Chimera marker file (.cmm) of the C-alpha trace (Angstrom):
<marker_set name="trace">
<marker id="1" x="80.464" y="105.007" z="109.344" r="1" g="1" b="0" radius="0.5"/>
<marker id="2" x="84.074" y="103.930" z="109.140" r="1" g="1" b="0" radius="0.5"/>
<marker id="3" x="86.954" y="106.420" z="109.046" r="1" g="1" b="0" radius="0.5"/>
<marker id="4" x="89.793" y="104.175" z="107.766" r="1" g="1" b="0" radius="0.5"/>
<marker id="5" x="89.030" y="101.316" z="105.415" r="1" g="1" b="0" radius="0.5"/>
<marker id="6" x="91.596" y="98.889" z="104.057" r="1" g="1" b="0" radius="0.5"/>
<marker id="7" x="90.733" y="97.250" z="100.749" r="1" g="1" b="0" radius="0.5"/>
<marker id="8" x="93.036" y="94.272" z="100.357" r="1" g="1" b="0" radius="0.5"/>
<marker id="9" x="93.960" y="93.447" z="96.804" r="1" g="1" b="0" radius="0.5"/>
<marker id="10" x="96.122" y="91.027" z="94.911" r="1" g="1" b="0" radius="0.5"/>
<marker id="11" x="97.824" y="92.685" z="91.961" r="1" g="1" b="0" radius="0.5"/>
<marker id="12" x="96.983" y="89.812" z="89.645" r="1" g="1" b="0" radius="0.5"/>
<marker id="13" x="93.257" y="90.391" z="90.304" r="1" g="1" b="0" radius="0.5"/>
<marker id="14" x="93.166" y="94.171" z="90.366" r="1" g="1" b="0" radius="0.5"/>
<marker id="15" x="90.945" y="96.304" z="92.512" r="1" g="1" b="0" radius="0.5"/>
<marker id="16" x="87.416" y="95.010" z="92.707" r="1" g="1" b="0" radius="0.5"/>
<marker id="17" x="84.683" y="97.459" z="91.777" r="1" g="1" b="0" radius="0.5"/>
<marker id="18" x="82.461" y="95.665" z="94.288" r="1" g="1" b="0" radius="0.5"/>
<marker id="19" x="85.047" y="96.185" z="97.045" r="1" g="1" b="0" radius="0.5"/>
<marker id="20" x="85.444" y="99.866" z="96.151" r="1" g="1" b="0" radius="0.5"/>
<marker id="21" x="81.693" y="100.428" z="96.061" r="1" g="1" b="0" radius="0.5"/>
<marker id="22" x="81.388" y="98.827" z="99.488" r="1" g="1" b="0" radius="0.5"/>
<marker id="23" x="84.280" y="100.905" z="100.855" r="1" g="1" b="0" radius="0.5"/>
<marker id="24" x="82.780" y="104.138" z="99.516" r="1" g="1" b="0" radius="0.5"/>
<marker id="25" x="79.415" y="103.259" z="101.019" r="1" g="1" b="0" radius="0.5"/>
<marker id="26" x="80.958" y="102.494" z="104.420" r="1" g="1" b="0" radius="0.5"/>
<marker id="27" x="83.369" y="105.439" z="104.685" r="1" g="1" b="0" radius="0.5"/>
<marker id="28" x="80.993" y="108.356" z="104.841" r="1" g="1" b="0" radius="0.5"/>
<marker id="29" x="82.043" y="111.861" z="103.851" r="1" g="1" b="0" radius="0.5"/>
<marker id="30" x="85.354" y="112.136" z="105.663" r="1" g="1" b="0" radius="0.5"/>
<marker id="31" x="86.626" y="108.550" z="105.558" r="1" g="1" b="0" radius="0.5"/>
<marker id="32" x="89.793" y="107.231" z="103.968" r="1" g="1" b="0" radius="0.5"/>
<marker id="33" x="90.225" y="104.216" z="101.651" r="1" g="1" b="0" radius="0.5"/>
<marker id="34" x="93.582" y="102.458" z="101.466" r="1" g="1" b="0" radius="0.5"/>
<marker id="35" x="94.238" y="99.910" z="98.710" r="1" g="1" b="0" radius="0.5"/>
<marker id="36" x="96.734" y="97.523" z="100.289" r="1" g="1" b="0" radius="0.5"/>
<marker id="37" x="98.814" y="94.896" z="98.527" r="1" g="1" b="0" radius="0.5"/>
<marker id="38" x="101.138" y="92.617" z="100.467" r="1" g="1" b="0" radius="0.5"/>
<marker id="39" x="104.294" y="91.660" z="98.595" r="1" g="1" b="0" radius="0.5"/>
<marker id="40" x="105.345" y="88.234" z="99.809" r="1" g="1" b="0" radius="0.5"/>
<marker id="41" x="109.082" y="87.901" z="100.228" r="1" g="1" b="0" radius="0.5"/>
<marker id="42" x="110.396" y="84.488" z="99.122" r="1" g="1" b="0" radius="0.5"/>
<marker id="43" x="111.497" y="82.135" z="101.883" r="1" g="1" b="0" radius="0.5"/>
<marker id="44" x="115.140" y="81.929" z="102.928" r="1" g="1" b="0" radius="0.5"/>
<marker id="45" x="115.886" y="78.971" z="100.643" r="1" g="1" b="0" radius="0.5"/>
<marker id="46" x="114.814" y="80.923" z="97.569" r="1" g="1" b="0" radius="0.5"/>
<marker id="47" x="116.536" y="84.100" z="98.833" r="1" g="1" b="0" radius="0.5"/>
<marker id="48" x="119.858" y="82.247" z="98.767" r="1" g="1" b="0" radius="0.5"/>
<marker id="49" x="119.585" y="81.984" z="94.959" r="1" g="1" b="0" radius="0.5"/>
<marker id="50" x="118.070" y="85.358" z="94.115" r="1" g="1" b="0" radius="0.5"/>
<marker id="51" x="120.162" y="88.503" z="93.926" r="1" g="1" b="0" radius="0.5"/>
<marker id="52" x="119.261" y="91.665" z="95.809" r="1" g="1" b="0" radius="0.5"/>
<marker id="53" x="118.874" y="93.447" z="92.482" r="1" g="1" b="0" radius="0.5"/>
<marker id="54" x="116.224" y="90.967" z="91.331" r="1" g="1" b="0" radius="0.5"/>
<marker id="55" x="114.394" y="91.340" z="94.663" r="1" g="1" b="0" radius="0.5"/>
<marker id="56" x="114.508" y="95.141" z="94.412" r="1" g="1" b="0" radius="0.5"/>
<marker id="57" x="113.135" y="95.046" z="90.850" r="1" g="1" b="0" radius="0.5"/>
<marker id="58" x="110.293" y="92.771" z="92.005" r="1" g="1" b="0" radius="0.5"/>
<marker id="59" x="109.351" y="95.168" z="94.817" r="1" g="1" b="0" radius="0.5"/>
<marker id="60" x="109.633" y="98.213" z="92.546" r="1" g="1" b="0" radius="0.5"/>
<marker id="61" x="107.479" y="96.436" z="89.941" r="1" g="1" b="0" radius="0.5"/>
<marker id="62" x="104.832" y="95.601" z="92.536" r="1" g="1" b="0" radius="0.5"/>
<marker id="63" x="104.815" y="99.200" z="93.771" r="1" g="1" b="0" radius="0.5"/>
<marker id="64" x="104.379" y="100.550" z="90.234" r="1" g="1" b="0" radius="0.5"/>
<marker id="65" x="101.640" y="98.035" z="89.431" r="1" g="1" b="0" radius="0.5"/>
<marker id="66" x="99.788" y="99.003" z="92.616" r="1" g="1" b="0" radius="0.5"/>
<marker id="67" x="100.033" y="102.711" z="91.785" r="1" g="1" b="0" radius="0.5"/>
<marker id="68" x="98.787" y="102.010" z="88.242" r="1" g="1" b="0" radius="0.5"/>
<marker id="69" x="95.808" y="100.043" z="89.602" r="1" g="1" b="0" radius="0.5"/>
<marker id="70" x="94.571" y="102.955" z="91.715" r="1" g="1" b="0" radius="0.5"/>
<marker id="71" x="95.551" y="105.761" z="89.311" r="1" g="1" b="0" radius="0.5"/>
<marker id="72" x="91.935" y="106.185" z="88.153" r="1" g="1" b="0" radius="0.5"/>
<marker id="73" x="90.561" y="106.220" z="91.694" r="1" g="1" b="0" radius="0.5"/>
<marker id="74" x="91.633" y="109.518" z="93.272" r="1" g="1" b="0" radius="0.5"/>
<marker id="75" x="89.830" y="108.736" z="96.538" r="1" g="1" b="0" radius="0.5"/>
<marker id="76" x="92.006" y="105.638" z="97.126" r="1" g="1" b="0" radius="0.5"/>
<marker id="77" x="95.575" y="105.682" z="98.458" r="1" g="1" b="0" radius="0.5"/>
<marker id="78" x="97.944" y="102.820" z="97.564" r="1" g="1" b="0" radius="0.5"/>
<marker id="79" x="99.918" y="101.047" z="100.306" r="1" g="1" b="0" radius="0.5"/>
<marker id="80" x="102.512" y="98.321" z="99.700" r="1" g="1" b="0" radius="0.5"/>
<marker id="81" x="103.329" y="96.022" z="102.617" r="1" g="1" b="0" radius="0.5"/>
<marker id="82" x="105.808" y="93.151" z="102.861" r="1" g="1" b="0" radius="0.5"/>
<marker id="83" x="105.434" y="89.748" z="104.472" r="1" g="1" b="0" radius="0.5"/>
<marker id="84" x="102.678" y="87.223" z="105.043" r="1" g="1" b="0" radius="0.5"/>
<marker id="85" x="99.382" y="88.676" z="103.746" r="1" g="1" b="0" radius="0.5"/>
<marker id="86" x="97.153" y="87.685" z="106.676" r="1" g="1" b="0" radius="0.5"/>
<marker id="87" x="99.605" y="88.812" z="109.323" r="1" g="1" b="0" radius="0.5"/>
<marker id="88" x="100.644" y="91.972" z="107.488" r="1" g="1" b="0" radius="0.5"/>
<marker id="89" x="97.069" y="93.134" z="106.906" r="1" g="1" b="0" radius="0.5"/>
<marker id="90" x="96.000" y="92.654" z="110.512" r="1" g="1" b="0" radius="0.5"/>
<marker id="91" x="99.176" y="94.229" z="111.905" r="1" g="1" b="0" radius="0.5"/>
<marker id="92" x="98.823" y="97.223" z="109.582" r="1" g="1" b="0" radius="0.5"/>
<marker id="93" x="95.145" y="97.627" z="110.487" r="1" g="1" b="0" radius="0.5"/>
<marker id="94" x="96.057" y="97.718" z="114.160" r="1" g="1" b="0" radius="0.5"/>
<marker id="95" x="98.979" y="100.098" z="113.567" r="1" g="1" b="0" radius="0.5"/>
<marker id="96" x="96.892" y="102.702" z="111.703" r="1" g="1" b="0" radius="0.5"/>
<marker id="97" x="93.694" y="102.227" z="113.687" r="1" g="1" b="0" radius="0.5"/>
<marker id="98" x="91.653" y="100.942" z="110.753" r="1" g="1" b="0" radius="0.5"/>
<marker id="99" x="87.919" y="100.541" z="111.318" r="1" g="1" b="0" radius="0.5"/>
<marker id="100" x="87.324" y="98.011" z="108.579" r="1" g="1" b="0" radius="0.5"/>
<marker id="101" x="89.111" y="95.607" z="106.236" r="1" g="1" b="0" radius="0.5"/>
<marker id="102" x="87.520" y="94.487" z="102.981" r="1" g="1" b="0" radius="0.5"/>
<marker id="103" x="89.088" y="91.287" z="101.698" r="1" g="1" b="0" radius="0.5"/>
<marker id="104" x="88.229" y="88.940" z="98.866" r="1" g="1" b="0" radius="0.5"/>
<marker id="105" x="88.005" y="85.192" z="99.098" r="1" g="1" b="0" radius="0.5"/>
<marker id="106" x="88.366" y="82.624" z="96.351" r="1" g="1" b="0" radius="0.5"/>
<marker id="107" x="86.331" y="79.469" z="95.978" r="1" g="1" b="0" radius="0.5"/>
<marker id="108" x="87.687" y="77.288" z="98.740" r="1" g="1" b="0" radius="0.5"/>
<marker id="109" x="89.451" y="73.970" z="98.513" r="1" g="1" b="0" radius="0.5"/>
<marker id="110" x="89.529" y="71.362" z="101.254" r="1" g="1" b="0" radius="0.5"/>
<marker id="111" x="92.412" y="73.045" z="103.081" r="1" g="1" b="0" radius="0.5"/>
<marker id="112" x="90.525" y="76.309" z="103.476" r="1" g="1" b="0" radius="0.5"/>
<marker id="113" x="86.938" y="75.140" z="103.221" r="1" g="1" b="0" radius="0.5"/>
<marker id="114" x="84.960" y="78.200" z="104.273" r="1" g="1" b="0" radius="0.5"/>
<marker id="115" x="87.250" y="81.081" z="103.298" r="1" g="1" b="0" radius="0.5"/>
<marker id="116" x="90.528" y="81.572" z="101.476" r="1" g="1" b="0" radius="0.5"/>
<marker id="117" x="93.580" y="81.283" z="103.694" r="1" g="1" b="0" radius="0.5"/>
<marker id="118" x="94.302" y="85.037" z="103.757" r="1" g="1" b="0" radius="0.5"/>
<marker id="119" x="90.659" y="85.945" z="104.324" r="1" g="1" b="0" radius="0.5"/>
<marker id="120" x="90.423" y="83.328" z="107.049" r="1" g="1" b="0" radius="0.5"/>
<marker id="121" x="93.464" y="84.709" z="108.891" r="1" g="1" b="0" radius="0.5"/>
<marker id="122" x="92.215" y="88.276" z="108.589" r="1" g="1" b="0" radius="0.5"/>
<marker id="123" x="88.764" y="87.358" z="109.912" r="1" g="1" b="0" radius="0.5"/>
<marker id="124" x="90.261" y="85.521" z="112.900" r="1" g="1" b="0" radius="0.5"/>
<marker id="125" x="92.899" y="88.109" z="113.863" r="1" g="1" b="0" radius="0.5"/>
<marker id="126" x="91.722" y="91.541" z="112.683" r="1" g="1" b="0" radius="0.5"/>
<marker id="127" x="91.334" y="94.265" z="115.312" r="1" g="1" b="0" radius="0.5"/>
<marker id="128" x="88.343" y="95.684" z="113.417" r="1" g="1" b="0" radius="0.5"/>
<marker id="129" x="85.320" y="94.763" z="111.296" r="1" g="1" b="0" radius="0.5"/>
<marker id="130" x="85.993" y="92.590" z="108.254" r="1" g="1" b="0" radius="0.5"/>
<marker id="131" x="83.871" y="92.310" z="105.133" r="1" g="1" b="0" radius="0.5"/>
<marker id="132" x="84.566" y="89.300" z="102.919" r="1" g="1" b="0" radius="0.5"/>
<marker id="133" x="83.676" y="89.437" z="99.247" r="1" g="1" b="0" radius="0.5"/>
<marker id="134" x="83.507" y="86.262" z="97.185" r="1" g="1" b="0" radius="0.5"/>
<link id1="1" id2="2" r="1" g="1" b="0" radius="0.2"/>
<link id1="2" id2="3" r="1" g="1" b="0" radius="0.2"/>
<link id1="3" id2="4" r="1" g="1" b="0" radius="0.2"/>
<link id1="4" id2="5" r="1" g="1" b="0" radius="0.2"/>
<link id1="5" id2="6" r="1" g="1" b="0" radius="0.2"/>
<link id1="6" id2="7" r="1" g="1" b="0" radius="0.2"/>
<link id1="7" id2="8" r="1" g="1" b="0" radius="0.2"/>
<link id1="8" id2="9" r="1" g="1" b="0" radius="0.2"/>
<link id1="9" id2="10" r="1" g="1" b="0" radius="0.2"/>
<link id1="10" id2="11" r="1" g="1" b="0" radius="0.2"/>
<link id1="11" id2="12" r="1" g="1" b="0" radius="0.2"/>
<link id1="12" id2="13" r="1" g="1" b="0" radius="0.2"/>
<link id1="13" id2="14" r="1" g="1" b="0" radius="0.2"/>
<link id1="14" id2="15" r="1" g="1" b="0" radius="0.2"/>
<link id1="15" id2="16" r="1" g="1" b="0" radius="0.2"/>
<link id1="16" id2="17" r="1" g="1" b="0" radius="0.2"/>
<link id1="17" id2="18" r="1" g="1" b="0" radius="0.2"/>
<link id1="18" id2="19" r="1" g="1" b="0" radius="0.2"/>
<link id1="19" id2="20" r="1" g="1" b="0" radius="0.2"/>
<link id1="20" id2="21" r="1" g="1" b="0" radius="0.2"/>
<link id1="21" id2="22" r="1" g="1" b="0" radius="0.2"/>
<link id1="22" id2="23" r="1" g="1" b="0" radius="0.2"/>
<link id1="23" id2="24" r="1" g="1" b="0" radius="0.2"/>
<link id1="24" id2="25" r="1" g="1" b="0" radius="0.2"/>
<link id1="25" id2="26" r="1" g="1" b="0" radius="0.2"/>
<link id1="26" id2="27" r="1" g="1" b="0" radius="0.2"/>
<link id1="27" id2="28" r="1" g="1" b="0" radius="0.2"/>
<link id1="28" id2="29" r="1" g="1" b="0" radius="0.2"/>
<link id1="29" id2="30" r="1" g="1" b="0" radius="0.2"/>
<link id1="30" id2="31" r="1" g="1" b="0" radius="0.2"/>
<link id1="31" id2="32" r="1" g="1" b="0" radius="0.2"/>
<link id1="32" id2="33" r="1" g="1" b="0" radius="0.2"/>
<link id1="33" id2="34" r="1" g="1" b="0" radius="0.2"/>
<link id1="34" id2="35" r="1" g="1" b="0" radius="0.2"/>
<link id1="35" id2="36" r="1" g="1" b="0" radius="0.2"/>
<link id1="36" id2="37" r="1" g="1" b="0" radius="0.2"/>
<link id1="37" id2="38" r="1" g="1" b="0" radius="0.2"/>
<link id1="38" id2="39" r="1" g="1" b="0" radius="0.2"/>
<link id1="39" id2="40" r="1" g="1" b="0" radius="0.2"/>
<link id1="40" id2="41" r="1" g="1" b="0" radius="0.2"/>
<link id1="41" id2="42" r="1" g="1" b="0" radius="0.2"/>
<link id1="42" id2="43" r="1" g="1" b="0" radius="0.2"/>
<link id1="43" id2="44" r="1" g="1" b="0" radius="0.2"/>
<link id1="44" id2="45" r="1" g="1" b="0" radius="0.2"/>
<link id1="45" id2="46" r="1" g="1" b="0" radius="0.2"/>
<link id1="46" id2="47" r="1" g="1" b="0" radius="0.2"/>
<link id1="47" id2="48" r="1" g="1" b="0" radius="0.2"/>
<link id1="48" id2="49" r="1" g="1" b="0" radius="0.2"/>
<link id1="49" id2="50" r="1" g="1" b="0" radius="0.2"/>
<link id1="50" id2="51" r="1" g="1" b="0" radius="0.2"/>
<link id1="51" id2="52" r="1" g="1" b="0" radius="0.2"/>
<link id1="52" id2="53" r="1" g="1" b="0" radius="0.2"/>
<link id1="53" id2="54" r="1" g="1" b="0" radius="0.2"/>
<link id1="54" id2="55" r="1" g="1" b="0" radius="0.2"/>
<link id1="55" id2="56" r="1" g="1" b="0" radius="0.2"/>
<link id1="56" id2="57" r="1" g="1" b="0" radius="0.2"/>
<link id1="57" id2="58" r="1" g="1" b="0" radius="0.2"/>
<link id1="58" id2="59" r="1" g="1" b="0" radius="0.2"/>
<link id1="59" id2="60" r="1" g="1" b="0" radius="0.2"/>
<link id1="60" id2="61" r="1" g="1" b="0" radius="0.2"/>
<link id1="61" id2="62" r="1" g="1" b="0" radius="0.2"/>
<link id1="62" id2="63" r="1" g="1" b="0" radius="0.2"/>
<link id1="63" id2="64" r="1" g="1" b="0" radius="0.2"/>
<link id1="64" id2="65" r="1" g="1" b="0" radius="0.2"/>
<link id1="65" id2="66" r="1" g="1" b="0" radius="0.2"/>
<link id1="66" id2="67" r="1" g="1" b="0" radius="0.2"/>
<link id1="67" id2="68" r="1" g="1" b="0" radius="0.2"/>
<link id1="68" id2="69" r="1" g="1" b="0" radius="0.2"/>
<link id1="69" id2="70" r="1" g="1" b="0" radius="0.2"/>
<link id1="70" id2="71" r="1" g="1" b="0" radius="0.2"/>
<link id1="71" id2="72" r="1" g="1" b="0" radius="0.2"/>
<link id1="72" id2="73" r="1" g="1" b="0" radius="0.2"/>
<link id1="73" id2="74" r="1" g="1" b="0" radius="0.2"/>
<link id1="74" id2="75" r="1" g="1" b="0" radius="0.2"/>
<link id1="75" id2="76" r="1" g="1" b="0" radius="0.2"/>
<link id1="76" id2="77" r="1" g="1" b="0" radius="0.2"/>
<link id1="77" id2="78" r="1" g="1" b="0" radius="0.2"/>
<link id1="78" id2="79" r="1" g="1" b="0" radius="0.2"/>
<link id1="79" id2="80" r="1" g="1" b="0" radius="0.2"/>
<link id1="80" id2="81" r="1" g="1" b="0" radius="0.2"/>
<link id1="81" id2="82" r="1" g="1" b="0" radius="0.2"/>
<link id1="82" id2="83" r="1" g="1" b="0" radius="0.2"/>
<link id1="83" id2="84" r="1" g="1" b="0" radius="0.2"/>
<link id1="84" id2="85" r="1" g="1" b="0" radius="0.2"/>
<link id1="85" id2="86" r="1" g="1" b="0" radius="0.2"/>
<link id1="86" id2="87" r="1" g="1" b="0" radius="0.2"/>
<link id1="87" id2="88" r="1" g="1" b="0" radius="0.2"/>
<link id1="88" id2="89" r="1" g="1" b="0" radius="0.2"/>
<link id1="89" id2="90" r="1" g="1" b="0" radius="0.2"/>
<link id1="90" id2="91" r="1" g="1" b="0" radius="0.2"/>
<link id1="91" id2="92" r="1" g="1" b="0" radius="0.2"/>
<link id1="92" id2="93" r="1" g="1" b="0" radius="0.2"/>
<link id1="93" id2="94" r="1" g="1" b="0" radius="0.2"/>
<link id1="94" id2="95" r="1" g="1" b="0" radius="0.2"/>
<link id1="95" id2="96" r="1" g="1" b="0" radius="0.2"/>
<link id1="96" id2="97" r="1" g="1" b="0" radius="0.2"/>
<link id1="97" id2="98" r="1" g="1" b="0" radius="0.2"/>
<link id1="98" id2="99" r="1" g="1" b="0" radius="0.2"/>
<link id1="99" id2="100" r="1" g="1" b="0" radius="0.2"/>
<link id1="100" id2="101" r="1" g="1" b="0" radius="0.2"/>
<link id1="101" id2="102" r="1" g="1" b="0" radius="0.2"/>
<link id1="102" id2="103" r="1" g="1" b="0" radius="0.2"/>
<link id1="103" id2="104" r="1" g="1" b="0" radius="0.2"/>
<link id1="104" id2="105" r="1" g="1" b="0" radius="0.2"/>
<link id1="105" id2="106" r="1" g="1" b="0" radius="0.2"/>
<link id1="106" id2="107" r="1" g="1" b="0" radius="0.2"/>
<link id1="107" id2="108" r="1" g="1" b="0" radius="0.2"/>
<link id1="108" id2="109" r="1" g="1" b="0" radius="0.2"/>
<link id1="109" id2="110" r="1" g="1" b="0" radius="0.2"/>
<link id1="110" id2="111" r="1" g="1" b="0" radius="0.2"/>
<link id1="111" id2="112" r="1" g="1" b="0" radius="0.2"/>
<link id1="112" id2="113" r="1" g="1" b="0" radius="0.2"/>
<link id1="113" id2="114" r="1" g="1" b="0" radius="0.2"/>
<link id1="114" id2="115" r="1" g="1" b="0" radius="0.2"/>
<link id1="115" id2="116" r="1" g="1" b="0" radius="0.2"/>
<link id1="116" id2="117" r="1" g="1" b="0" radius="0.2"/>
<link id1="117" id2="118" r="1" g="1" b="0" radius="0.2"/>
<link id1="118" id2="119" r="1" g="1" b="0" radius="0.2"/>
<link id1="119" id2="120" r="1" g="1" b="0" radius="0.2"/>
<link id1="120" id2="121" r="1" g="1" b="0" radius="0.2"/>
<link id1="121" id2="122" r="1" g="1" b="0" radius="0.2"/>
<link id1="122" id2="123" r="1" g="1" b="0" radius="0.2"/>
<link id1="123" id2="124" r="1" g="1" b="0" radius="0.2"/>
<link id1="124" id2="125" r="1" g="1" b="0" radius="0.2"/>
<link id1="125" id2="126" r="1" g="1" b="0" radius="0.2"/>
<link id1="126" id2="127" r="1" g="1" b="0" radius="0.2"/>
<link id1="127" id2="128" r="1" g="1" b="0" radius="0.2"/>
<link id1="128" id2="129" r="1" g="1" b="0" radius="0.2"/>
<link id1="129" id2="130" r="1" g="1" b="0" radius="0.2"/>
<link id1="130" id2="131" r="1" g="1" b="0" radius="0.2"/>
<link id1="131" id2="132" r="1" g="1" b="0" radius="0.2"/>
<link id1="132" id2="133" r="1" g="1" b="0" radius="0.2"/>
<link id1="133" id2="134" r="1" g="1" b="0" radius="0.2"/>
</marker_set>
């Protein structure tokens, strides 16, 4: 059984019931489930034209949306990270000693034929087990 499970989620897709069911199955009685969203900061070119107030509102909005998404799941703790999703998820997993990451993958295009780009990065670089849900 896993003690710390990260369920990666995009706020526009919500938290997958399939991912939560898998996490609950894998965590055992004393495990912990963390719903993690990575807020991507715009690149430096965009940052030059966006005020700090707008950026702060975007982060605050993402945080509130994440908290709303997990409000009905008392066994899940929300975590908001910043940066590149693949890198942020794997770094966070290593930092907290996660045992497992559950990540979704979209139907691939030619550029990411077998997995989505975030899922692909997580699978290649994660310090723990990774479950990919289509």
